[in-house]
LOBA-757166 format. One record per residue (C-alpha): x, y, z; residue in three letters. Coordinates in pm, 1 decimal, padded with zeros to 6 digits. Layout:
# residues N
<atom><X>X</X><Y>Y</Y><Z>Z</Z><tormar>ala</tormar></atom>
...
This chain:
# residues 175
<atom><X>00000.0</X><Y>00000.0</Y><Z>00000.0</Z><tormar>unk</tormar></atom>
<atom><X>00153.3</X><Y>00330.3</Y><Z>-00104.0</Z><tormar>unk</tormar></atom>
<atom><X>00135.3</X><Y>00663.5</Y><Z>00074.4</Z><tormar>unk</tormar></atom>
<atom><X>-00155.1</X><Y>00797.8</Y><Z>-00133.5</Z><tormar>unk</tormar></atom>
<atom><X>-00366.2</X><Y>00490.4</Y><Z>-00062.6</Z><tormar>unk</tormar></atom>
<atom><X>-00292.2</X><Y>00522.2</Y><Z>00308.6</Z><tormar>unk</tormar></atom>
<atom><X>-00389.5</X><Y>00890.4</Y><Z>00306.8</Z><tormar>unk</tormar></atom>
<atom><X>-00713.4</X><Y>00804.7</Y><Z>00130.2</Z><tormar>unk</tormar></atom>
<atom><X>-00794.3</X><Y>00536.0</Y><Z>00388.1</Z><tormar>unk</tormar></atom>
<atom><X>-00711.5</X><Y>00776.2</Y><Z>00673.4</Z><tormar>unk</tormar></atom>
<atom><X>-00934.7</X><Y>01046.6</Y><Z>00522.7</Z><tormar>unk</tormar></atom>
<atom><X>-01220.2</X><Y>00798.8</Y><Z>00467.6</Z><tormar>unk</tormar></atom>
<atom><X>-01182.9</X><Y>00664.5</Y><Z>00821.1</Z><tormar>unk</tormar></atom>
<atom><X>-01174.5</X><Y>01017.9</Y><Z>00964.8</Z><tormar>unk</tormar></atom>
<atom><X>-01497.3</X><Y>01100.7</Y><Z>00780.9</Z><tormar>unk</tormar></atom>
<atom><X>-01656.3</X><Y>00776.0</Y><Z>00902.2</Z><tormar>unk</tormar></atom>
<atom><X>-01555.7</X><Y>00851.2</Y><Z>01263.1</Z><tormar>unk</tormar></atom>
<atom><X>-01700.1</X><Y>01204.4</Y><Z>01236.4</Z><tormar>unk</tormar></atom>
<atom><X>-02023.5</X><Y>01067.1</Y><Z>01098.2</Z><tormar>unk</tormar></atom>
<atom><X>-02051.6</X><Y>00789.5</Y><Z>01359.6</Z><tormar>unk</tormar></atom>
<atom><X>-01944.5</X><Y>00915.7</Y><Z>01700.3</Z><tormar>unk</tormar></atom>
<atom><X>-01991.3</X><Y>00565.3</Y><Z>01842.3</Z><tormar>unk</tormar></atom>
<atom><X>-01728.3</X><Y>00307.5</Y><Z>01759.3</Z><tormar>unk</tormar></atom>
<atom><X>-01585.9</X><Y>-00007.0</Y><Z>01915.2</Z><tormar>unk</tormar></atom>
<atom><X>-01230.8</X><Y>-00127.8</Y><Z>01850.0</Z><tormar>unk</tormar></atom>
<atom><X>-01209.4</X><Y>-00505.6</Y><Z>01870.6</Z><tormar>unk</tormar></atom>
<atom><X>-00947.1</X><Y>-00777.5</Y><Z>01842.4</Z><tormar>unk</tormar></atom>
<atom><X>-01055.8</X><Y>-01057.7</Y><Z>01613.5</Z><tormar>unk</tormar></atom>
<atom><X>-00711.7</X><Y>-01214.1</Y><Z>01566.0</Z><tormar>unk</tormar></atom>
<atom><X>-00730.5</X><Y>-01588.6</Y><Z>01549.2</Z><tormar>unk</tormar></atom>
<atom><X>-01077.2</X><Y>-01601.7</Y><Z>01394.7</Z><tormar>unk</tormar></atom>
<atom><X>-01103.9</X><Y>-01791.2</Y><Z>01069.1</Z><tormar>unk</tormar></atom>
<atom><X>-01221.4</X><Y>-01617.7</Y><Z>00754.9</Z><tormar>unk</tormar></atom>
<atom><X>-01557.9</X><Y>-01791.5</Y><Z>00792.1</Z><tormar>unk</tormar></atom>
<atom><X>-01587.7</X><Y>-01665.1</Y><Z>01151.3</Z><tormar>unk</tormar></atom>
<atom><X>-01501.6</X><Y>-01309.0</Y><Z>01049.2</Z><tormar>unk</tormar></atom>
<atom><X>-01763.8</X><Y>-01329.6</Y><Z>00774.8</Z><tormar>unk</tormar></atom>
<atom><X>-02017.2</X><Y>-01456.7</Y><Z>01030.4</Z><tormar>unk</tormar></atom>
<atom><X>-01925.6</X><Y>-01164.4</Y><Z>01258.3</Z><tormar>unk</tormar></atom>
<atom><X>-01969.9</X><Y>-00916.7</Y><Z>00972.9</Z><tormar>unk</tormar></atom>
<atom><X>-02304.9</X><Y>-01073.3</Y><Z>00887.3</Z><tormar>unk</tormar></atom>
<atom><X>-02419.1</X><Y>-01051.2</Y><Z>01251.8</Z><tormar>unk</tormar></atom>
<atom><X>-02313.0</X><Y>-00686.0</Y><Z>01258.6</Z><tormar>unk</tormar></atom>
<atom><X>-02487.1</X><Y>-00612.0</Y><Z>00928.6</Z><tormar>unk</tormar></atom>
<atom><X>-02810.2</X><Y>-00774.6</Y><Z>01049.3</Z><tormar>unk</tormar></atom>
<atom><X>-02808.0</X><Y>-00541.3</Y><Z>01352.2</Z><tormar>unk</tormar></atom>
<atom><X>-02725.4</X><Y>-00227.1</Y><Z>01150.3</Z><tormar>unk</tormar></atom>
<atom><X>-02362.4</X><Y>-00211.1</Y><Z>01261.7</Z><tormar>unk</tormar></atom>
<atom><X>-02072.9</X><Y>-00178.9</Y><Z>01018.8</Z><tormar>unk</tormar></atom>
<atom><X>-01755.5</X><Y>-00379.6</Y><Z>01086.2</Z><tormar>unk</tormar></atom>
<atom><X>-01422.6</X><Y>-00317.1</Y><Z>00910.6</Z><tormar>unk</tormar></atom>
<atom><X>-01061.4</X><Y>-00415.6</Y><Z>00970.2</Z><tormar>unk</tormar></atom>
<atom><X>-00794.8</X><Y>-00143.3</Y><Z>00979.4</Z><tormar>unk</tormar></atom>
<atom><X>-00428.0</X><Y>-00114.0</Y><Z>01062.5</Z><tormar>unk</tormar></atom>
<atom><X>-00367.6</X><Y>00035.1</Y><Z>01405.5</Z><tormar>unk</tormar></atom>
<atom><X>-00151.8</X><Y>00322.4</Y><Z>01276.4</Z><tormar>unk</tormar></atom>
<atom><X>-00427.1</X><Y>00425.0</Y><Z>01034.6</Z><tormar>unk</tormar></atom>
<atom><X>-00681.9</X><Y>00426.0</Y><Z>01318.8</Z><tormar>unk</tormar></atom>
<atom><X>-00449.5</X><Y>00638.4</Y><Z>01533.1</Z><tormar>unk</tormar></atom>
<atom><X>-00391.1</X><Y>00890.4</Y><Z>01254.1</Z><tormar>unk</tormar></atom>
<atom><X>-00764.3</X><Y>00915.4</Y><Z>01180.6</Z><tormar>unk</tormar></atom>
<atom><X>-00834.6</X><Y>00982.1</Y><Z>01549.4</Z><tormar>unk</tormar></atom>
<atom><X>-00557.5</X><Y>01242.9</Y><Z>01556.0</Z><tormar>unk</tormar></atom>
<atom><X>-00722.7</X><Y>01413.0</Y><Z>01255.7</Z><tormar>unk</tormar></atom>
<atom><X>-01039.8</X><Y>01442.1</Y><Z>01463.6</Z><tormar>unk</tormar></atom>
<atom><X>-00846.9</X><Y>01606.0</Y><Z>01744.9</Z><tormar>unk</tormar></atom>
<atom><X>-00982.8</X><Y>01346.1</Y><Z>01985.9</Z><tormar>unk</tormar></atom>
<atom><X>-00805.5</X><Y>01281.5</Y><Z>02314.0</Z><tormar>unk</tormar></atom>
<atom><X>-00730.1</X><Y>00911.7</Y><Z>02294.3</Z><tormar>unk</tormar></atom>
<atom><X>-00453.3</X><Y>00900.9</Y><Z>02552.6</Z><tormar>unk</tormar></atom>
<atom><X>-00649.8</X><Y>00633.6</Y><Z>02741.6</Z><tormar>unk</tormar></atom>
<atom><X>-00640.5</X><Y>00420.3</Y><Z>02427.7</Z><tormar>unk</tormar></atom>
<atom><X>-00265.6</X><Y>00464.2</Y><Z>02387.6</Z><tormar>unk</tormar></atom>
<atom><X>-00191.6</X><Y>00365.7</Y><Z>02747.5</Z><tormar>unk</tormar></atom>
<atom><X>-00351.5</X><Y>00025.4</Y><Z>02706.4</Z><tormar>unk</tormar></atom>
<atom><X>-00321.3</X><Y>-00235.7</Y><Z>02438.3</Z><tormar>unk</tormar></atom>
<atom><X>-00592.8</X><Y>-00087.2</Y><Z>02218.9</Z><tormar>unk</tormar></atom>
<atom><X>-00359.3</X><Y>-00024.3</Y><Z>01927.6</Z><tormar>unk</tormar></atom>
<atom><X>-00184.4</X><Y>-00361.6</Y><Z>01937.2</Z><tormar>unk</tormar></atom>
<atom><X>-00253.5</X><Y>-00665.4</Y><Z>01724.7</Z><tormar>unk</tormar></atom>
<atom><X>-00522.3</X><Y>-00690.8</Y><Z>01460.4</Z><tormar>unk</tormar></atom>
<atom><X>-00798.2</X><Y>-00431.2</Y><Z>01499.4</Z><tormar>unk</tormar></atom>
<atom><X>-01147.7</X><Y>-00410.7</Y><Z>01365.8</Z><tormar>unk</tormar></atom>
<atom><X>-01387.7</X><Y>-00121.9</Y><Z>01414.7</Z><tormar>unk</tormar></atom>
<atom><X>-01761.3</X><Y>-00151.5</Y><Z>01468.5</Z><tormar>unk</tormar></atom>
<atom><X>-01943.4</X><Y>00167.7</Y><Z>01374.7</Z><tormar>unk</tormar></atom>
<atom><X>-02278.8</X><Y>00256.7</Y><Z>01527.9</Z><tormar>unk</tormar></atom>
<atom><X>-02494.2</X><Y>00563.3</Y><Z>01593.4</Z><tormar>unk</tormar></atom>
<atom><X>-02607.4</X><Y>00718.3</Y><Z>01920.7</Z><tormar>unk</tormar></atom>
<atom><X>-02942.6</X><Y>00544.1</Y><Z>01887.0</Z><tormar>unk</tormar></atom>
<atom><X>-02770.7</X><Y>00206.0</Y><Z>01853.7</Z><tormar>unk</tormar></atom>
<atom><X>-02473.8</X><Y>00259.2</Y><Z>02086.7</Z><tormar>unk</tormar></atom>
<atom><X>-02522.5</X><Y>-00063.5</Y><Z>02281.2</Z><tormar>unk</tormar></atom>
<atom><X>-02580.6</X><Y>-00290.2</Y><Z>01981.8</Z><tormar>unk</tormar></atom>
<atom><X>-02211.5</X><Y>-00359.5</Y><Z>01901.1</Z><tormar>unk</tormar></atom>
<atom><X>-02158.0</X><Y>-00480.2</Y><Z>02258.6</Z><tormar>unk</tormar></atom>
<atom><X>-02465.0</X><Y>-00701.7</Y><Z>02228.6</Z><tormar>unk</tormar></atom>
<atom><X>-02330.6</X><Y>-00842.4</Y><Z>01899.8</Z><tormar>unk</tormar></atom>
<atom><X>-01997.0</X><Y>-00917.6</Y><Z>02069.2</Z><tormar>unk</tormar></atom>
<atom><X>-02169.1</X><Y>-01093.3</Y><Z>02359.8</Z><tormar>unk</tormar></atom>
<atom><X>-02391.4</X><Y>-01294.3</Y><Z>02124.9</Z><tormar>unk</tormar></atom>
<atom><X>-02101.5</X><Y>-01390.5</Y><Z>01897.3</Z><tormar>unk</tormar></atom>
<atom><X>-01896.1</X><Y>-01505.9</Y><Z>02195.0</Z><tormar>unk</tormar></atom>
<atom><X>-02149.7</X><Y>-01775.6</Y><Z>02271.6</Z><tormar>unk</tormar></atom>
<atom><X>-01989.1</X><Y>-01976.9</Y><Z>01988.6</Z><tormar>unk</tormar></atom>
<atom><X>-01639.6</X><Y>-01817.0</Y><Z>01977.4</Z><tormar>unk</tormar></atom>
<atom><X>-01395.6</X><Y>-01674.9</Y><Z>02228.1</Z><tormar>unk</tormar></atom>
<atom><X>-01344.7</X><Y>-01362.0</Y><Z>02019.4</Z><tormar>unk</tormar></atom>
<atom><X>-01385.8</X><Y>-01075.3</Y><Z>01933.7</Z><tormar>unk</tormar></atom>
<atom><X>-01239.0</X><Y>-00908.4</Y><Z>02237.1</Z><tormar>unk</tormar></atom>
<atom><X>-01326.9</X><Y>-00546.8</Y><Z>02307.2</Z><tormar>unk</tormar></atom>
<atom><X>-01011.2</X><Y>-00337.7</Y><Z>02314.3</Z><tormar>unk</tormar></atom>
<atom><X>-01183.6</X><Y>-00003.9</Y><Z>02352.9</Z><tormar>unk</tormar></atom>
<atom><X>-01494.1</X><Y>00193.8</Y><Z>02267.2</Z><tormar>unk</tormar></atom>
<atom><X>-01583.9</X><Y>00556.5</Y><Z>02221.9</Z><tormar>unk</tormar></atom>
<atom><X>-01936.8</X><Y>00682.6</Y><Z>02273.5</Z><tormar>unk</tormar></atom>
<atom><X>-01961.5</X><Y>01056.4</Y><Z>02218.6</Z><tormar>unk</tormar></atom>
<atom><X>-01585.6</X><Y>01063.5</Y><Z>02286.4</Z><tormar>unk</tormar></atom>
<atom><X>-01627.7</X><Y>00900.3</Y><Z>02628.6</Z><tormar>unk</tormar></atom>
<atom><X>-01369.0</X><Y>00625.5</Y><Z>02624.4</Z><tormar>unk</tormar></atom>
<atom><X>-01413.5</X><Y>00274.3</Y><Z>02756.4</Z><tormar>unk</tormar></atom>
<atom><X>-01099.5</X><Y>00059.6</Y><Z>02760.5</Z><tormar>unk</tormar></atom>
<atom><X>-01091.5</X><Y>-00312.8</Y><Z>02817.4</Z><tormar>unk</tormar></atom>
<atom><X>-01299.8</X><Y>-00620.4</Y><Z>02755.4</Z><tormar>unk</tormar></atom>
<atom><X>-01455.4</X><Y>-00597.4</Y><Z>03101.8</Z><tormar>unk</tormar></atom>
<atom><X>-01669.5</X><Y>-00306.1</Y><Z>02975.6</Z><tormar>unk</tormar></atom>
<atom><X>-01873.5</X><Y>-00522.3</Y><Z>02734.2</Z><tormar>unk</tormar></atom>
<atom><X>-02147.6</X><Y>-00594.5</Y><Z>02989.0</Z><tormar>unk</tormar></atom>
<atom><X>-02172.6</X><Y>-00227.6</Y><Z>03086.8</Z><tormar>unk</tormar></atom>
<atom><X>-02187.9</X><Y>-00113.6</Y><Z>02725.3</Z><tormar>unk</tormar></atom>
<atom><X>-02449.7</X><Y>-00373.8</Y><Z>02633.6</Z><tormar>unk</tormar></atom>
<atom><X>-02683.7</X><Y>-00230.1</Y><Z>02897.4</Z><tormar>unk</tormar></atom>
<atom><X>-02661.6</X><Y>00130.0</Y><Z>02775.5</Z><tormar>unk</tormar></atom>
<atom><X>-02989.7</X><Y>00291.9</Y><Z>02688.0</Z><tormar>unk</tormar></atom>
<atom><X>-03037.5</X><Y>00512.4</Y><Z>02387.1</Z><tormar>unk</tormar></atom>
<atom><X>-03089.6</X><Y>00883.7</Y><Z>02421.5</Z><tormar>unk</tormar></atom>
<atom><X>-03457.5</X><Y>00846.9</Y><Z>02327.4</Z><tormar>unk</tormar></atom>
<atom><X>-03511.1</X><Y>00581.0</Y><Z>02596.6</Z><tormar>unk</tormar></atom>
<atom><X>-03347.1</X><Y>00799.8</Y><Z>02861.5</Z><tormar>unk</tormar></atom>
<atom><X>-03553.7</X><Y>01103.2</Y><Z>02763.9</Z><tormar>unk</tormar></atom>
<atom><X>-03868.9</X><Y>00889.1</Y><Z>02776.4</Z><tormar>unk</tormar></atom>
<atom><X>-03783.0</X><Y>00769.9</Y><Z>03126.5</Z><tormar>unk</tormar></atom>
<atom><X>-03714.3</X><Y>01124.0</Y><Z>03248.7</Z><tormar>unk</tormar></atom>
<atom><X>-04041.5</X><Y>01250.7</Y><Z>03103.8</Z><tormar>unk</tormar></atom>
<atom><X>-04227.9</X><Y>00959.9</Y><Z>03265.2</Z><tormar>unk</tormar></atom>
<atom><X>-04067.9</X><Y>01037.0</Y><Z>03601.2</Z><tormar>unk</tormar></atom>
<atom><X>-04151.6</X><Y>01405.0</Y><Z>03569.0</Z><tormar>unk</tormar></atom>
<atom><X>-04511.8</X><Y>01335.7</Y><Z>03472.8</Z><tormar>unk</tormar></atom>
<atom><X>-04574.7</X><Y>01085.4</Y><Z>03750.4</Z><tormar>unk</tormar></atom>
<atom><X>-04602.7</X><Y>01331.3</Y><Z>04045.2</Z><tormar>unk</tormar></atom>
<atom><X>-04816.3</X><Y>01570.6</Y><Z>03842.9</Z><tormar>unk</tormar></atom>
<atom><X>-05053.3</X><Y>01288.5</Y><Z>03746.2</Z><tormar>unk</tormar></atom>
<atom><X>-05079.7</X><Y>01180.3</Y><Z>04110.7</Z><tormar>unk</tormar></atom>
<atom><X>-05167.0</X><Y>01534.9</Y><Z>04224.7</Z><tormar>unk</tormar></atom>
<atom><X>-05424.2</X><Y>01582.7</Y><Z>03949.1</Z><tormar>unk</tormar></atom>
<atom><X>-05577.5</X><Y>01245.1</Y><Z>04022.9</Z><tormar>unk</tormar></atom>
<atom><X>-05598.4</X><Y>01318.6</Y><Z>04396.4</Z><tormar>unk</tormar></atom>
<atom><X>-05752.0</X><Y>01660.4</Y><Z>04336.4</Z><tormar>unk</tormar></atom>
<atom><X>-06008.2</X><Y>01534.1</Y><Z>04087.6</Z><tormar>unk</tormar></atom>
<atom><X>-06113.2</X><Y>01236.5</Y><Z>04300.6</Z><tormar>unk</tormar></atom>
<atom><X>-06134.6</X><Y>01450.7</Y><Z>04612.7</Z><tormar>unk</tormar></atom>
<atom><X>-06343.9</X><Y>01705.0</Y><Z>04425.0</Z><tormar>unk</tormar></atom>
<atom><X>-06594.8</X><Y>01438.8</Y><Z>04324.4</Z><tormar>unk</tormar></atom>
<atom><X>-06621.7</X><Y>01313.8</Y><Z>04682.4</Z><tormar>unk</tormar></atom>
<atom><X>-06656.2</X><Y>01665.6</Y><Z>04823.2</Z><tormar>unk</tormar></atom>
<atom><X>-06925.7</X><Y>01756.3</Y><Z>04570.4</Z><tormar>unk</tormar></atom>
<atom><X>-07113.4</X><Y>01437.5</Y><Z>04650.5</Z><tormar>unk</tormar></atom>
<atom><X>-07097.9</X><Y>01502.3</Y><Z>05026.4</Z><tormar>unk</tormar></atom>
<atom><X>-07220.9</X><Y>01862.2</Y><Z>04984.1</Z><tormar>unk</tormar></atom>
<atom><X>-07504.2</X><Y>01747.9</Y><Z>04758.7</Z><tormar>unk</tormar></atom>
<atom><X>-07610.3</X><Y>01479.7</Y><Z>05010.1</Z><tormar>unk</tormar></atom>
<atom><X>-07599.3</X><Y>01727.3</Y><Z>05298.4</Z><tormar>unk</tormar></atom>
<atom><X>-07799.7</X><Y>01985.2</Y><Z>05106.9</Z><tormar>unk</tormar></atom>
<atom><X>-08071.3</X><Y>01730.0</Y><Z>05025.0</Z><tormar>unk</tormar></atom>
<atom><X>-08114.7</X><Y>01643.7</Y><Z>05393.1</Z><tormar>unk</tormar></atom>
């Protein structure tokens, strides 16, 4: 691969990382070609894109973004064979779920690191945490439900008390 091809890949990867601010860097070394194809198919079925890149190209693309990836550099994120799973904010937990599901039949891929809105998660021990993340829409829905709950209780208490009070006054006035 010559310098121009590398620059093109770095520019394409930088654009892809800008477009998808959720990505997972995985280690799939040791998987057979058939297993990697199965992993890609599982990702595709869930709306996640999976591609293999050289570590230096990933580092340069992240540097182009101006992202602080010092946590990635301290660990073993940029060692060995690396693949990137791209997702969106709405589907941020899906790559972790794909990894967990795929591991039921294989011991890999291993999560090296993940970035969700430039919050970094380093290490395979974060897979369970990442798989339980809720989307922004789900979180907003929960907050709205929590905010509406006390208001509904007050309105319900006031309206039921008003009916009882009106009934008592009507009964008293008839006597």
